[in-house]
Backbone bond lengths (Angstrom), bond angles and torsions (degrees), N, CA, C in turn:
res aa  C-N    CA-C-N  psi(-1)  N-CA   C-N-CA  omega(-1)  CA-C   N-CA-C  phi
1 A - - - 1.453 - - 1.526 108.05 -
2 T 1.321 116.75 151.63 1.455 121.06 179.62 1.523 109.40 -141.42
3 C 1.321 116.59 154.77 1.455 120.95 173.06 1.521 108.06 -141.16
4 G 1.303 115.44 151.76 1.461 120.36 -177.76 1.518 110.33 -112.13
5 G 1.321 115.64 -143.48 1.457 120.37 -178.12 1.518 109.61 88.25
6 E 1.319 115.24 -145.10 1.458 120.46 -179.45 1.529 112.22 -64.71
7 S 1.335 116.52 -39.20 1.460 119.70 179.73 1.517 109.11 -113.57
8 H 1.295 116.26 133.70 1.449 122.52 179.54 1.520 107.35 -98.89
9 Q 1.321 116.25 111.02 1.455 120.11 -174.70 1.520 110.92 -126.52
10 V 1.325 114.87 149.10 1.450 122.37 176.06 1.523 107.10 -129.18
11 L 1.322 116.02 133.79 1.456 121.83 176.44 1.520 107.36 -113.09
12 V 1.320 116.51 121.41 1.459 122.04 -176.44 1.520 108.99 -113.32
13 G 1.333 115.72 128.75 1.458 120.32 177.83 1.507 111.32 171.98
14 N 1.327 116.00 -172.16 1.448 123.31 -178.75 1.523 110.02 -72.81
15 L 1.317 116.98 127.34 1.459 121.84 -175.77 1.527 112.28 -62.76
16 Q 1.327 117.97 -40.68 1.466 120.40 179.75 1.537 110.87 -64.60
17 E 1.336 117.31 -40.00 1.464 120.15 177.81 1.533 110.99 -65.38
18 L 1.322 116.97 -37.52 1.466 120.41 177.47 1.527 110.10 -64.88
19 R 1.317 116.59 -44.06 1.460 120.86 178.36 1.529 110.22 -59.88
20 D 1.325 116.39 -47.27 1.468 120.73 179.84 1.527 111.24 -59.16
21 Y 1.319 116.78 -39.66 1.471 122.10 179.57 1.537 110.17 -65.41
22 I 1.335 116.65 -43.96 1.463 120.88 -176.56 1.524 111.66 -67.82
23 V 1.338 117.66 -41.98 1.461 120.08 -177.02 1.530 113.05 -86.02
24 S 1.307 116.53 -1.95 1.461 120.10 -179.88 1.524 110.11 -63.83
25 E 1.318 115.70 136.72 1.462 120.62 177.30 1.522 111.49 -90.92
26 D 1.303 116.32 -1.07 1.462 121.94 179.20 1.529 108.60 -77.98
27 E 1.335 116.78 112.77 1.463 120.98 -178.31 1.523 112.34 -69.18
28 E 1.310 116.98 -17.85 1.461 122.44 179.25 1.532 112.31 -89.42
29 A 1.329 117.22 -2.18 1.468 120.74 -176.41 1.521 110.38 -60.95
30 T 1.317 115.43 139.56 1.466 120.96 177.05 1.520 108.67 -117.81
31 L 1.295 114.36 158.32 1.454 120.25 179.02 1.529 108.89 -61.36
32 P 1.338 117.65 134.01 1.466 119.52 179.93 1.532 111.68 -55.20
33 T 1.319 115.86 143.48 1.469 121.02 -177.98 1.527 112.07 -67.88
34 T 1.333 116.98 -13.70 1.470 119.92 178.40 1.516 111.95 -77.39
35 F 1.317 117.33 -6.79 1.466 120.77 -179.07 1.521 110.97 -90.58
36 T 1.321 114.96 149.77 1.457 121.73 175.15 1.520 108.36 -121.27
37 L 1.314 117.47 126.89 1.454 122.80 176.22 1.522 108.03 -102.45
38 I 1.313 115.84 122.01 1.464 121.17 178.80 1.522 106.60 -108.36
39 S 1.309 116.61 115.26 1.465 119.84 -173.40 1.522 113.20 -123.44
40 D 1.321 117.52 11.05 1.467 118.82 -177.38 1.532 112.74 -109.30
41 I 1.328 117.36 26.23 1.465 120.74 176.39 1.519 107.21 -84.38
42 S 1.317 116.87 125.56 1.465 120.83 -171.70 1.525 113.98 -95.93
43 D 1.319 118.35 6.75 1.457 121.34 -175.42 1.532 109.33 -132.08
44 D 1.336 116.39 157.94 1.461 120.73 177.35 1.521 110.16 -63.09
45 I 1.323 115.82 139.28 1.462 121.55 -178.51 1.517 109.13 -92.22
46 I 1.330 115.97 124.87 1.465 121.97 179.97 1.519 110.71 -91.91
47 A 1.329 117.81 -42.75 1.464 121.15 -176.11 1.521 110.58 -155.62
48 I 1.328 114.61 154.71 1.460 122.31 171.65 1.519 106.59 -132.07
49 N 1.314 116.63 130.54 1.461 121.55 -179.73 1.519 109.98 -136.25
50 I 1.317 114.99 159.18 1.465 121.26 174.25 1.521 107.48 -107.52
51 L 1.323 115.97 130.60 1.464 122.41 176.00 1.530 107.07 -105.60
52 P 1.333 117.88 89.81 1.460 120.18 -171.61 1.526 114.67 -64.74
53 N 1.322 117.77 -31.24 1.473 119.27 -176.63 1.525 113.09 -69.93
54 I 1.336 117.84 -23.75 1.471 119.49 176.16 1.526 111.33 -115.24
55 E 1.346 116.35 8.98 1.458 123.38 177.29 1.530 112.68 52.57
56 K 1.335 114.92 51.59 1.464 121.17 179.36 1.525 109.75 -132.15
57 I 1.309 114.60 153.16 1.456 123.14 169.92 1.520 104.88 -106.85
58 I 1.336 116.76 136.36 1.464 119.37 179.75 1.522 109.30 -119.79
59 I 1.319 114.88 135.08 1.456 122.68 176.20 1.527 106.47 -112.37
60 V 1.334 116.37 126.39 1.467 122.18 179.31 1.518 107.30 -107.53
61 T 1.328 117.17 126.84 1.466 120.53 -179.10 1.526 111.47 -104.89
62 L 1.310 115.13 165.04 1.462 123.35 -177.14 1.527 112.36 -53.69
63 H 1.322 117.56 -40.13 1.462 120.79 -176.00 1.527 113.21 -101.39
64 G 1.337 115.76 29.93 1.464 121.14 168.32 1.505 117.17 79.87
65 Q 1.318 117.84 18.98 1.457 118.77 174.78 1.524 108.15 -88.23
66 L 1.328 115.83 135.14 1.456 122.66 176.44 1.518 107.39 -110.79
67 I 1.324 116.34 121.51 1.460 121.24 179.77 1.519 107.11 -112.49
68 Y 1.337 115.56 121.22 1.459 122.00 -179.32 1.523 109.44 -102.54
69 L 1.333 116.36 130.18 1.461 122.49 175.92 1.521 108.00 -117.40
70 D 1.299 116.87 137.40 1.457 121.40 175.79 1.530 107.85 -74.88
71 T 1.334 118.29 131.96 1.466 120.50 -177.93 1.524 112.40 -67.89
72 K 1.322 117.69 -23.67 1.465 120.85 -179.40 1.538 111.86 -89.55
73 D 1.339 116.54 -27.50 1.461 121.64 -179.34 1.529 107.74 -140.46
74 T 1.344 116.85 88.60 1.466 120.43 -174.38 1.523 113.45 -69.94
75 S 1.331 117.71 -7.79 1.461 118.74 174.98 1.535 110.53 -78.13
76 S 1.321 116.34 -15.59 1.472 121.88 177.43 1.523 108.83 -85.25
77 R 1.340 115.94 118.13 1.466 121.03 -176.16 1.512 112.12 -130.05
78 Q 1.326 114.20 147.35 1.464 121.80 170.47 1.520 106.62 -131.67
79 A 1.315 117.49 147.11 1.461 121.41 177.91 1.522 109.57 -129.32
80 K 1.299 114.23 149.12 1.458 121.44 -178.88 1.523 107.06 -145.65
81 Q 1.314 117.37 142.14 1.460 122.12 179.09 1.524 108.38 -107.06
82 I 1.344 117.05 127.05 1.467 120.46 179.02 1.518 109.95 -65.40
83 N 1.322 115.60 -50.58 1.449 122.33 -174.95 1.527 106.39 -158.80
84 E 1.307 118.10 146.93 1.460 121.05 -177.83 1.523 113.11 -66.29
85 N 1.323 117.83 -41.47 1.462 121.57 -174.63 1.517 110.03 -111.05
86 I 1.313 116.43 77.26 1.455 119.84 -176.01 1.523 109.54 -139.76
87 T 1.328 114.90 143.93 1.455 122.08 170.73 1.520 106.10 -131.22
88 I 1.323 116.03 122.04 1.463 121.29 -176.59 1.521 109.27 -96.80
89 L 1.342 115.67 126.46 1.454 121.02 178.53 1.524 111.81 -90.16
90 K 1.329 116.74 -37.95 1.463 122.11 -179.14 1.518 108.31 -152.22
91 S 1.336 116.12 149.23 1.461 119.10 177.04 1.524 110.85 -146.15
92 L 1.322 115.07 152.34 1.464 124.19 173.17 1.517 107.62 -140.45
93 I 1.313 116.31 145.75 1.464 120.07 174.15 1.520 107.50 -111.84
94 I 1.323 115.72 124.32 1.460 122.55 178.86 1.518 107.25 -132.99
95 N 1.320 116.23 123.21 1.475 121.34 177.64 1.523 113.13 49.11
96 D 1.307 117.44 51.73 1.466 123.60 177.06 1.530 114.37 62.92
97 T 1.325 116.23 22.06 1.461 121.14 173.94 1.514 108.45 -123.45
98 L 1.323 115.52 132.03 1.457 121.77 176.09 1.522 107.98 -89.87
99 Y 1.320 116.50 121.13 1.463 122.35 173.68 1.521 106.31 -106.75
100 Y 1.334 117.09 136.11 1.457 119.02 -176.86 1.524 111.07 -152.88
101 I 1.338 114.15 154.22 1.463 121.38 174.08 1.522 107.00 -102.87
102 E 1.324 114.82 127.76 1.470 121.00 176.88 1.523 109.64 -85.76
103 L 1.321 116.38 170.01 1.454 122.83 178.00 1.530 112.06 -57.98
104 T 1.325 116.82 -27.22 1.469 121.73 179.50 1.533 111.70 -81.15
105 H 1.325 117.32 4.47 1.471 125.24 -177.85 1.522 112.36 65.20
106 S 1.322 115.75 32.93 1.462 122.11 172.56 1.524 107.81 -96.60
107 L 1.324 116.21 136.36 1.457 121.66 174.78 1.522 107.17 -93.89
108 C 1.324 115.98 122.69 1.460 121.55 -176.77 1.519 109.99 -126.86
109 S 1.335 115.13 166.68 1.464 119.80 175.06 1.521 108.93 -133.24
110 F 1.341 114.18 156.61 1.452 121.16 179.23 1.520 107.21 -145.83
111 N 1.330 117.51 121.02 1.460 121.78 179.92 1.528 108.82 -74.96
112 L 1.329 116.58 121.00 1.459 121.52 -174.91 1.523 113.35 -78.36
113 N 1.312 118.02 -16.98 1.468 121.37 -178.90 1.519 112.55 -90.15
114 Q 1.310 116.64 -12.43 1.463 120.66 -178.11 1.518 108.28 -128.52
115 D 1.289 117.13 163.17 1.458 120.60 175.15 1.524 109.70 -93.62
116 T 1.324 115.79 50.41 1.457 119.60 -179.60 1.513 109.75 -85.46
117 N 1.316 115.37 155.75 1.450 120.25 177.98 1.512 109.74 -71.90
118 Q 1.306 114.54 164.41 1.451 119.66 176.74 1.522 110.09 -68.91
119 L 1.326 116.24 147.13 1.458 122.19 177.67 1.519 108.85 -112.96
120 L 1.317 117.22 131.13 1.457 122.25 175.27 1.522 108.00 -79.29
121 L 1.326 117.12 123.42 1.466 121.12 -177.97 1.522 112.44 -103.80
122 A 1.326 117.43 -40.73 1.466 121.19 -178.48 1.523 108.68 -157.81
123 E 1.306 115.14 154.85 1.460 120.90 177.63 1.524 108.67 -116.59
124 N 1.343 116.35 167.66 1.456 121.51 177.83 1.531 111.13 62.75
125 V 1.325 117.64 42.70 1.468 122.48 -176.09 1.526 110.22 -101.28
126 A 1.338 115.97 126.70 1.463 120.88 175.42 1.520 110.53 -88.99
127 D 1.347 116.51 -40.01 1.454 120.68 -178.44 1.520 109.07 -161.94
128 F 1.337 116.14 167.45 1.457 121.27 176.15 1.518 109.13 -155.80
129 D 1.310 116.12 162.86 1.463 121.23 177.13 1.519 107.26 -155.75
130 K 1.337 115.56 160.06 1.455 118.77 175.21 1.517 108.35 -83.26
131 C 1.308 115.90 153.55 1.461 121.82 178.65 1.522 109.13 -93.99
132 I 1.313 116.06 -169.38 1.467 120.84 -178.66 1.518 110.64 -58.76
133 T 1.312 116.20 -46.92 1.458 119.22 178.27 1.517 108.58 -88.33
134 E 1.309 116.77 151.09 1.461 120.25 -176.84 1.518 113.24 -79.22
135 D 1.322 117.71 2.50 1.456 119.46 178.38 1.524 111.85 -108.25
136 E 1.340 116.70 22.39 1.457 120.94 177.80 1.526 110.62 -137.63
137 L 1.329 115.01 143.28 1.466 122.23 172.50 1.518 108.29 -125.67
138 V 1.330 116.19 146.12 1.453 121.12 170.90 1.528 106.52 -109.34
139 V 1.329 116.21 133.09 1.463 122.75 -175.84 1.529 108.73 -122.61
140 L 1.324 116.21 133.77 1.462 122.31 172.76 1.520 106.97 -103.35
141 T 1.330 116.99 119.27 1.460 119.48 -179.27 1.530 109.37 -77.96
142 K 1.316 115.35 153.14 1.462 121.15 -170.39 1.523 113.44 -80.85
143 E 1.309 118.81 -48.07 1.457 120.53 -172.19 1.522 113.87 -89.50
144 D 1.330 117.87 -37.24 1.465 119.03 -177.91 1.526 113.19 -105.57
145 N 1.333 117.48 4.12 1.459 123.68 175.09 1.525 113.81 48.53
146 R 1.308 116.06 50.21 1.463 121.46 176.35 1.520 108.88 -100.65
147 L 1.320 116.04 147.67 1.454 121.43 172.34 1.513 108.02 -97.23
148 Q 1.314 115.75 128.45 1.464 121.39 -179.82 1.523 107.91 -124.63
149 F 1.328 116.00 129.96 1.459 121.21 176.38 1.515 107.94 -105.48
150 Y 1.331 115.14 122.66 1.461 121.67 -177.28 1.522 109.88 -110.79
151 T 1.327 115.89 148.71 1.462 121.07 170.38 1.521 107.92 -105.29
152 L 1.315 115.75 145.17 1.457 122.44 -179.41 1.520 108.06 -115.20
153 A 1.317 116.13 127.27 1.468 119.24 177.51 1.525 109.11 -158.46
154 N 1.327 116.00 122.60 1.469 122.12 174.58 1.523 112.88 47.16
155 D 1.316 116.83 55.06 1.469 123.42 179.29 1.528 113.75 63.16
156 T 1.324 117.77 18.79 1.470 120.14 173.46 1.523 107.93 -111.88
157 F 1.307 114.72 150.08 1.453 123.09 -173.97 1.512 106.33 -136.34
158 N 1.330 117.44 102.73 1.464 121.28 -174.11 1.520 111.36 -121.32
159 I 1.354 115.36 140.92 1.460 119.59 176.96 1.524 108.62 -71.08
160 K 1.326 114.89 125.24 1.461 121.40 178.07 1.529 109.33 -90.09
161 I 1.337 115.50 -45.77 1.459 121.59 179.24 1.525 107.99 -154.12
162 E 1.311 115.90 150.78 1.461 121.44 -179.18 1.520 107.92 -144.74
163 F 1.323 116.08 139.12 1.462 118.50 176.07 1.523 109.91 -154.50
164 P 1.351 115.22 151.90 1.467 119.56 178.10 1.522 109.86 -79.48
165 H 1.319 114.86 169.71 1.460 119.39 174.37 1.528 109.34 -65.91
166 P 1.328 118.32 157.14 1.467 121.03 176.18 1.531 110.92 -58.01
167 E 1.326 116.79 148.19 1.460 122.66 -174.30 1.532 112.67 -57.28
168 D 1.342 118.39 -39.24 1.462 119.51 -179.79 1.528 111.63 -66.23
169 L 1.314 118.12 -32.86 1.457 121.62 176.17 1.528 110.51 -70.86
170 V 1.333 116.85 -40.62 1.468 121.05 178.63 1.523 110.43 -61.80
171 S 1.346 117.91 -42.13 1.469 120.38 179.67 1.533 110.56 -67.85
172 A 1.329 117.74 -36.36 1.471 120.39 176.90 1.530 110.29 -65.11
173 I 1.328 116.52 -38.73 1.471 120.34 177.53 1.515 109.95 -64.73
174 A 1.336 117.51 -40.54 1.465 121.43 179.75 1.524 110.81 -64.02
175 D 1.338 117.39 -36.20 1.465 121.19 179.46 1.525 112.33 -72.89
176 E 1.287 117.03 -35.73 1.470 122.66 -177.32 1.525 109.22 -115.62
177 K 1.309 117.17 95.98 1.467 120.47 -177.47 1.529 112.54 -61.41
178 E 1.333 117.37 -24.97 1.453 119.64 179.89 1.527 112.03 -75.64
179 C 1.326 116.96 -20.23 1.462 121.53 -174.07 1.526 110.21 -93.97
180 I 1.324 115.95 79.88 1.464 121.42 179.97 1.524 108.09 -115.14
181 P 1.339 117.79 122.69 1.468 119.27 -179.85 1.534 111.11 -62.11
182 L 1.324 115.35 128.78 1.459 120.33 -179.53 1.517 112.34 -128.54
183 N 1.348 117.19 4.48 1.440 119.15 -173.92 1.523 109.99 -139.99
184 V 1.324 115.95 140.83 1.460 121.30 174.31 1.525 107.70 -131.73
185 T 1.328 115.25 136.74 1.458 120.90 178.00 1.511 108.05 -134.28
186 A 1.313 116.44 126.01 1.459 121.24 176.88 1.516 108.08 -88.52
187 L 1.320 116.07 121.81 1.460 120.80 179.26 1.510 109.05 -100.51
188 Y 1.309 116.55 133.25 1.454 121.22 178.78 1.497 110.51 -151.95
């Protein structure tokens, strides 16, 4: 669980125990000792994910800091900075790779298992989402509102198919300047 505002906090523990604690009618109930509260994160939290293959929890912050917590000992932490001058608008983790949109609307990737530099995958991106299979991404471009389906394989990112919005939607967008698609969600 995470909360923002003035203090950026993360609570790590068993979800069922957290639920039991929250719905408990016992006013004397205390947070289970198996939980760890992390309250010294100085940046807005964009995402929290579990990386089961390396038994780590990863916290992604607004300005590109990656904080790794060991799932067995959450007091053990490592931090890594993607890039000094970065603002992340959205992020997803797929197969140990962090995909994210920067403030410049560039879609980039960063391999979480290696200390590799970020890779620029596409520019002019409004939004993106993973598809049914974990080796595909759907991207909505920002200025021309095209949907692009990419395949991911061995650090390569190739367009599989691309198409514009339907003509009736394009004409509705032209009539209503405020109505510009900015979000894509893959349903499966």
